[in-house]
C-alpha positions in Angstrom: 15.3 32.9 -3.4 17.1 34.2 -0.4 20.6 35.7 -1.0 22.1 35.5 2.4 22.1 33.4 5.5 19.9 34.1 8.5 20.3 32.5 11.9 17.3 30.9 13.6 17.2 32.8 16.8 14.6 32.6 19.5 12.7 35.7 20.3 10.1 36.1 23.1 6.7 37.0 21.8 4.9 39.7 23.7 1.7 38.9 25.5 0.6 36.2 27.9 1.6 32.5 27.5 -0.4 30.5 25.0 -3.0 28.4 26.7 -3.9 24.9 25.5 -5.7 24.8 22.2 -9.5 24.6 22.2 -11.3 21.4 21.2 -13.1 23.2 18.4 -10.7 24.7 15.9 -11.8 27.2 13.3 -13.4 26.3 10.0 -12.5 27.6 6.6 -14.2 30.9 5.6 -17.8 30.5 4.4 -18.0 31.2 0.7 -19.1 34.7 0.0 -19.0 35.8 3.7 -16.5 37.9 5.5 -14.1 36.5 8.1 -15.3 36.8 11.7 -13.1 39.2 13.7 -13.3 37.0 16.8 -13.0 33.6 15.3 -11.5 34.4 12.0 -13.6 32.0 10.0 -17.1 33.2 9.4 -18.6 30.1 11.1 -20.3 30.6 14.3 -20.8 27.8 16.8 -24.5 27.1 17.2 -25.6 27.4 20.9 -26.6 24.0 22.2 -27.3 22.7 25.6 -26.7 19.2 24.3 -23.1 20.0 23.5 -22.2 19.6 27.1 -24.4 16.6 27.9 -23.7 14.6 24.7 -20.3 13.1 25.8 -21.7 11.9 29.1 -24.7 10.4 27.3 -22.6 8.6 24.8 -20.0 7.3 27.2 -22.5 5.7 29.6 -25.8 4.7 28.0 -28.6 5.8 30.3 -31.7 3.8 30.9 -34.8 4.3 28.7 -36.7 5.9 31.6 -34.0 8.3 32.3 -33.8 9.3 28.6 -37.5 9.8 28.5 -37.4 12.0 31.6 -34.6 14.1 30.0 -36.7 14.4 26.8 -39.8 15.4 28.8 -37.8 18.0 30.7 -36.4 19.5 27.4 -39.8 19.6 25.8 -41.5 21.0 28.9 -39.2 24.0 28.7 -41.0 25.1 25.5 -44.3 26.8 25.7 -46.8 27.8 23.1 -45.3 29.8 20.3 -41.8 29.0 21.5 -42.2 30.8 24.9 -40.7 29.2 28.0 -43.2 27.8 30.4 -42.9 28.8 34.0 -41.2 26.4 36.2 -41.1 25.8 39.9 -39.0 28.8 40.5 -41.8 31.1 39.4 -43.8 30.0 42.4 -41.3 31.3 44.9 -41.9 34.6 46.5 -39.1 37.1 47.1 -38.6 39.3 50.1 -41.5 41.6 51.1 -41.6 44.7 49.1 -40.0 43.3 46.0 -42.1 42.5 42.9 -42.2 39.0 41.7 -40.2 38.3 38.6 -42.1 38.2 35.3 -42.8 34.8 34.1 -40.7 33.5 31.3 -38.5 36.6 31.0 -36.4 37.3 34.1 -35.9 33.6 35.0 -36.0 31.7 31.7 -34.5 32.5 28.4 -36.1 31.6 25.1 -34.5 28.3 24.0 -32.9 27.7 20.6 -35.6 25.7 18.8 -33.1 24.5 16.2 -31.4 22.5 18.9 -34.3 21.5 21.1 -36.1 19.5 18.4 -32.9 17.4 17.8 -32.0 16.8 21.4 -34.8 14.3 22.4 -34.3 12.3 19.2 -30.5 12.0 19.8 -31.1 11.1 23.4 -33.6 8.4 22.5 -31.2 6.9 20.0 -28.5 6.7 22.6 -30.9 5.3 25.2 -32.0 2.5 23.0 -28.5 1.7 21.8 -29.0 3.1 18.3 -25.9 4.5 16.7 -26.0 8.1 15.6 -23.3 7.5 13.0 -24.6 6.2 9.6 -23.3 2.9 8.3 -21.9 3.3 4.7 -22.2 0.8 1.9 -21.2 0.4 -1.8 -23.1 3.5 -2.8 -20.7 5.6 -0.8 -18.1 5.3 -3.5 -20.0 7.6 -5.9 -21.9 9.8 -3.4 -18.9 10.8 -1.3 -17.4 13.1 -4.0 -19.9 15.8 -3.3 -19.0 16.1 0.4 -16.2 15.9 2.9 -16.3 12.7 4.9 -14.6 11.5 8.0 -14.9 7.7 8.0 -14.0 5.0 10.5 -13.2 1.7 8.7 -13.8 -1.1 11.3 -14.2 -4.8 11.8 -17.0 -6.2 14.0 -14.6 -8.6 15.9 -11.9 -5.9 16.5 -11.4 -5.0 20.2 -9.9 -1.6 19.4 -12.8 -0.8 17.1 -15.3 -1.5 19.9 -13.3 0.7 22.2 -13.4 3.5 19.6 -17.1 3.2 19.0 -18.4 5.5 21.9 -15.7 8.1 21.1 -16.7 8.0 17.4 -20.3 8.6 18.4 -19.2 11.7 20.4 -17.3 12.9 17.4 -20.3 12.6 15.2 -22.6 14.4 17.7 -20.1 17.2 18.3 -19.4 17.8 14.6 -23.2 17.9 13.8 -24.0 20.3 16.7 -21.3 22.8 15.7 -22.5 22.8 12.1 -19.3 21.4 10.6 -19.3 20.7 6.8 -17.6 17.4 7.5 -19.9 14.4 7.6 -19.0 11.5 9.9 -19.7 7.9 9.0 -18.4 4.4 9.5 -18.0 1.3 7.3 -17.6 -2.4 8.0 -14.4 -3.1 6.1 -15.0 -6.8 6.3 -18.3 -6.6 4.5 -17.1 -4.2 1.9 -13.5 -5.4 1.6 -13.0 -4.3 -2.0 -14.1 -0.8 -1.4 -12.0 -0.6 1.8 -9.0 -1.8 -0.2 -9.5 1.0 -2.7 -9.1 3.5 0.1 -5.9 1.8 1.3 -7.3 0.2 4.5 -4.8 -2.3 5.9 -5.7 -2.5 9.5 -8.5 -1.8 12.0 -9.6 0.7 13.0 -8.5 3.1 10.2 -9.7 6.7 10.2 -9.6 8.6 7.0 -10.8 12.0 5.8 -12.0 11.9 2.2 -11.8 15.2 0.4 -12.5 15.0 -3.3 -10.0 12.5 -4.8 -7.7 12.8 -1.7 -7.7 10.6 1.3 -5.9 11.6 4.5 -4.9 9.1 7.1 -5.3 10.0 10.8 -2.5 8.7 13.0 -3.0 10.6 16.2 -4.4 9.7 19.6 -7.9 8.3 19.4 -9.6 11.0 21.5 -12.6 13.1 20.6 -10.7 16.4 20.7 -7.8 15.2 18.6 -10.0 13.6 16.0 -12.1 16.8 15.7 -9.1 18.9 15.4 -7.7 16.7 12.6 -11.0 16.9 10.7 -11.1 20.7 11.0 -7.5 21.1 10.0 -7.5 18.9 6.9 -11.0 19.9 5.7 -10.1 23.6 5.6 -7.8 25.5 3.4 -4.2 24.2 2.9 -2.6 27.6 3.6 -4.8 29.8 5.8 -4.3 33.6 5.5 -3.7 35.8 8.5 -5.0 39.2 7.4 -4.6 41.2 10.7 -2.6 41.3 13.9 -5.7 40.4 15.9 -6.1 37.3 13.8 -2.5 36.4 14.3 -2.8 36.7 18.1 -6.0 34.6 18.0 -4.1 31.8 16.2 -1.2 32.1 18.6 -3.4 31.6 21.6 -5.3 28.8 19.9 -2.5 26.5 18.7 0.5 25.3 20.5 2.6 24.7 17.3 2.0 26.3 13.9 4.0 27.4 10.8 3.8 30.8 9.0 5.1 31.9 5.7 5.9 35.6 5.5 6.3 37.3 2.1 5.0 37.2 -1.4 5.3 34.8 -4.3 8.7 33.0 -4.4 10.3 29.6 -4.9 10.3 29.2 -1.1 6.5 29.6 -1.0 6.2 26.8 -3.6 8.3 24.5 -1.3 6.1 25.6 1.6 2.9 24.7 -0.2 4.4 21.3 -1.2 5.4 20.6 2.4 2.0 21.7 3.7 0.2 19.3 1.3 2.1 16.4 2.9 2.1 17.4 6.5 -1.3 19.1 6.9 -2.4 16.0 8.9 0.1 17.0 11.6 0.0 20.8 11.9 -1.5 24.1 10.8 0.0 26.2 8.0 -0.6 30.0 7.6 0.6 32.8 5.4 0.9 36.5 6.4 2.4 39.7 5.3 5.3 41.4 7.2 3.0 44.0 8.7 0.9 41.3 10.4 3.8 39.7 12.2 4.3 40.9 15.8 7.0 43.5 16.4 8.9 41.2 18.6 9.6 38.9 15.7 12.9 40.0 13.9 13.1 39.0 10.3 16.6 39.4 8.8 15.4 38.7 5.2 12.3 38.1 3.2 10.6 35.7 2.4 10.8 33.5 5.5 9.2 30.5 7.2 8.7 30.5 10.9 7.5 28.0 13.5 5.8 29.4 16.7 5.9 27.1 19.7 6.9 27.1 23.4 6.2 30.9 23.7 8.9 31.7 21.1 9.7 31.3 17.4 12.4 29.9 15.2 13.2 30.9 11.6 14.0 28.3 8.9 17.5 28.6 7.5 18.1 26.6 4.3 21.8 26.4 4.9 21.7 25.1 8.4 18.4 23.2 8.4 18.4 21.6 5.0 15.2 20.6 3.3 12.1 22.5 4.3 9.9 19.5 4.7 12.4 17.7 6.9 12.7 20.8 9.0 9.0 21.1 9.5 8.9 17.4 10.4 11.5 18.0 13.1 9.9 21.1 14.5 6.2 20.0 14.6 6.4 18.9 18.2 6.7 21.0 21.3 10.0 20.9 23.2 8.5 19.2 26.3 5.9 16.5 25.9 4.0 13.9 27.9 5.3 10.8 26.2 3.5 7.6 25.5 4.1 4.7 23.1 2.3 6.3 20.1 4.0 9.7 20.5 7.4 7.9 20.9 6.8 6.2 17.6 6.0 9.5 15.9 9.1 11.2 17.4 11.1 8.6 15.5 10.5 10.6 12.3 12.3 13.7 13.7 15.7 12.0 14.1 16.1 13.6 17.5 17.0 11.9 20.8 14.3 11.9 23.4 15.2 12.6 27.1 12.5 10.9 29.2 12.0 11.0 32.9 10.3 7.7 33.8 8.2 8.3 36.9 5.1 7.2 38.6 2.6 10.2 38.5 0.6 8.7 41.4 3.8 8.8 43.5 4.2 12.3 45.0 7.6 11.6 46.6 10.4 14.1 46.3 12.5 12.0 44.0 9.7 11.6 41.4 8.7 15.2 41.3 12.4 16.4 41.3 13.4 14.4 38.2 10.3 15.7 36.3 11.0 19.3 37.3 14.7 19.0 36.3 13.7 17.8 32.8 11.2 20.6 32.5 13.8 23.2 33.6 16.3 21.9 31.0 13.7 21.9 28.3 12.7 25.5 29.1 16.1 27.1 29.8 18.2 25.3 27.3 15.8 25.0 24.3 17.9 27.2 22.1 20.9 25.0 22.8 19.4 21.5 22.5 16.3 22.0 20.2 18.1 20.7 17.1 19.1 17.4 18.7 16.7 16.6 21.6 13.1 16.4 22.7 12.2 16.3 26.4 9.3 14.8 28.3 8.1 12.4 31.0 6.4 9.0 30.9 4.1 7.5 33.5 5.3 4.0 34.4 8.0 1.8 33.1 6.0 -1.0 31.4 6.4 0.3 27.9 9.9 1.4 28.3 10.9 -2.0 29.7 9.5 -3.7 26.6 11.3 -1.3 24.4 14.7 -1.7 26.0 14.2 -5.4 26.9 15.4 -4.6 30.4 13.9 -3.8 33.8 14.3 -0.1 34.7 13.8 1.2 38.3 11.4 4.0 38.7 12.2 6.9 38.9 15.0 7.2 36.4 16.1 9.0 33.2 16.7 7.4 29.9 17.7 8.9 26.6 16.3 7.1 23.5 17.5 7.3 19.9 14.4 6.1 18.1 16.0 6.0 14.7 18.4 3.1 15.5 16.9 1.8 18.8 19.9 2.8 20.9 19.5 4.2 24.4 21.6 5.8 27.1 21.2 5.2 30.9 22.3 7.5 33.7 25.9 7.1 34.8 25.7 9.7 37.6 23.4 11.2 40.2 21.1 14.0 38.9 20.6 16.6 41.6 20.0 19.7 39.5 19.5 20.9 35.9 23.3 21.5 35.5 23.9 17.8 36.2 21.4 16.9 33.5 23.0 19.3 31.1 26.5 17.7 31.7 25.0 14.3 31.1 23.4 15.4 27.8 26.7 17.0 26.7 28.5 13.8 27.4 26.1 12.0 25.1 26.9 14.5 22.3 30.6 14.1 23.0 30.4 10.3 22.8 31.7 9.7 26.3 28.6 7.8 27.4 28.3 4.3 26.0 25.3 3.6 23.9 23.3 0.4 24.6 20.9 -1.6 22.4 20.8 -1.0 18.6 19.6 -2.8 15.6 22.3 -5.4 15.1 21.6 -9.0 14.2 22.2 -10.1 17.8 19.8 -7.5 19.1 17.2 -8.6 16.5 17.4 -12.2 17.6 17.2 -11.1 21.2 14.1 -9.0 20.3 12.4 -12.1 18.7 13.1 -14.2 21.8 11.9 -11.4 24.1 8.7 -10.8 22.2 7.9 -14.6 22.1 8.5 -15.0 25.8 6.5 -11.8 26.7 3.6 -13.0 24.5 3.5 -16.4 26.2 3.7 -15.0 29.7 1.0 -12.4 29.0 -1.4 -15.1 27.6 -1.0 -17.3 30.6 -1.4 -14.4 33.0 -4.5 -13.1 31.4 -6.2 -16.5 30.7 -4.5 -19.6 31.9 -7.1 -22.0 30.4 -6.8 -20.3 27.1 -3.0 -20.5 27.2 -3.2 -24.2 28.1 -5.5 -24.8 25.1 -3.5 -22.7 22.6 -0.2 -24.3 23.5 -1.3 -27.8 24.8 -3.3 -28.7 21.7 -0.4 -28.1 19.2 2.0 -29.9 21.5 -0.3 -32.8 21.8 -0.7 -33.1 18.1 3.1 -32.9 17.6 3.6 -35.5 20.2 1.2 -37.9 18.5 2.9 -37.4 15.2 6.3 -38.0 16.7 5.1 -41.2 18.4 3.6 -42.4 15.1 6.7 -41.7 13.2 8.9 -43.5 15.8 6.5 -46.4 15.9 6.4 -46.7 12.2 10.2 -46.8 12.0 10.5 -49.4 14.7 8.0 -51.8 13.0 9.6 -51.4 9.6 13.0 -52.2 11.0 11.7 -55.3 12.7 10.1 -56.6 9.6 13.2 -55.8 7.6 15.4 -57.5 10.2 13.0 -60.5 10.2 13.1 -60.7 6.5 16.9 -60.5 6.4 17.0 -63.2 9.1 14.7 -65.6 7.2 16.7 -65.0 4.1 19.9 -66.0 5.9 18.2 -69.1 7.3 17.1 -70.1 3.8 20.6 -69.7 2.5 22.1 -71.8 5.3 19.4 -74.4 4.7 20.4 -74.5 1.0 24.0 -74.9 1.9 23.3 -77.8 4.2 21.3 -79.5 1.5 24.1 -79.1 -0.9 26.5 -80.6 1.6 24.2 -83.5 2.1 24.0 -84.1 -1.6 27.8 -84.0 -1.8 28.1 -86.4 1.1 25.7 -89.0 -0.3 27.8 -89.9 -3.4 30.9 -90.2 -1.2 29.0 -92.5 1.1 27.9 -94.7 -1.7 31.4 -95.0 -3.0 32.7 -96.0 0.4 30.0 -98.6 0.7 30.9 -100.0 -2.7 34.5 -100.0 -1.7 33.7 -102.0 1.5 31.7 -104.4 -0.5 34.6 -105.0 -3.0 37.1 -105.4 -0.2 35.6 -108.8 1.2 35.3 -110.1 -2.3 39.0 -109.5 -2.9 39.8 -111.1 0.4 37.7 -114.2 -0.5 39.4 -114.3 -3.8 42.7 -114.3 -2.1 41.6 -117.1 0.2 40.6 -119.1 -2.8 43.9 -118.5 -4.4 
């Protein structure tokens, strides 16, 4: 354990600026073999003419005739016993007085037969639409444990899977040509759903590297170079040693961001190993002695964990930076980035605010280029001041940012996003220089700029309405007939149901009313009959009375 505190201070590393990383990272050391002084891994890339032509062949499938011509050309370059046959260049005569070049020696080099015999076969597979990646089945569950596999779990109906297919073929060809120990395959997750579920496949496409009993998910951009870099990083050693200064400089030129543990065995190293086991899918982790570290790096105490990025370094401080794994998560990105939707989602794990210049890269006007250069200048000159709280970058176009903010932003502009709680800050002043941008960022830290958005209940309801409206509009814009069918058919069914319900209620009410009416008529008829019955005896009594009255009168006359 460290006994004191050490500040994480930037220090310029001597030497030229680090170029972008290569598309073919190093492999782990070959068992029993020494490390290569140039590459540091003992693996040597096999020379191949097909390594340059494979991407083009896989992206655009050539015709069968063109593929056969390529194969014929490749095979014609071989002569008897592996000697190159003379080509048309051998027939050219040089200037007078100069000897003709010797055939097959000065003009042509002896080809690598290990590659030439594979090139026609691969080209023919691509020409006739045959995939170079094997399809895996149920037997893969038992056979995979002996090898390291990079597998694409796909669904035949998935559009994203179809878009990834040519890139995945390029990955398989490149990995095979460079002699990688990682095998590349693909599996139809709909046909082998139970096996895919065991590997934790929940969406399509899903890329996983299977190494023993471990399965690593790939969540990076779906490009050939990024996928290959992921395979090399995860398939190798968890903590890679740096035995010399030359190796250290090679790693520094090769990788934009990497972490180094300096020192011997300690509790800090145990935490470093645990963090590396979780975050190896994102970055490289190395270990070195104090003698290997460049002289420009000042270590106040040992052991120490450093991150090298942006032509400088920062030292982990447990008191200021907190948990080591959280610190690595925050520092695994460069300070200035080209931002897209996927990267913006990944930046949400860092807890930092993202300052984005929303521009149109095709527009070369002064306003667009000025905002981008201002953000780059702030990210470079004030990285020691803002690196704990901010990331910087630019985004091409405002379509994604508009959907994220549920608003229409004018281009060019600057927006500051807090991806942890979906808040954002818009410019409240004109930005003419880097100092103006620094004042605006300081005002955000001071709380003088009002935050918009958020994740309140009202904002969530607004998000639901916005997403529904956007989905409907996009469907009608892309395919009006499909939109009419999708929305017209349910509306028609609902209308028929409503009409049926309304009609059923009306008829029932009429029958019930008619029944009530007939019942009342019957009751009134019964009353009239009763009245008539009551009136009949009274009538008879009156008749009898009238009959008795004359009799009385006659009796009186007789009297």
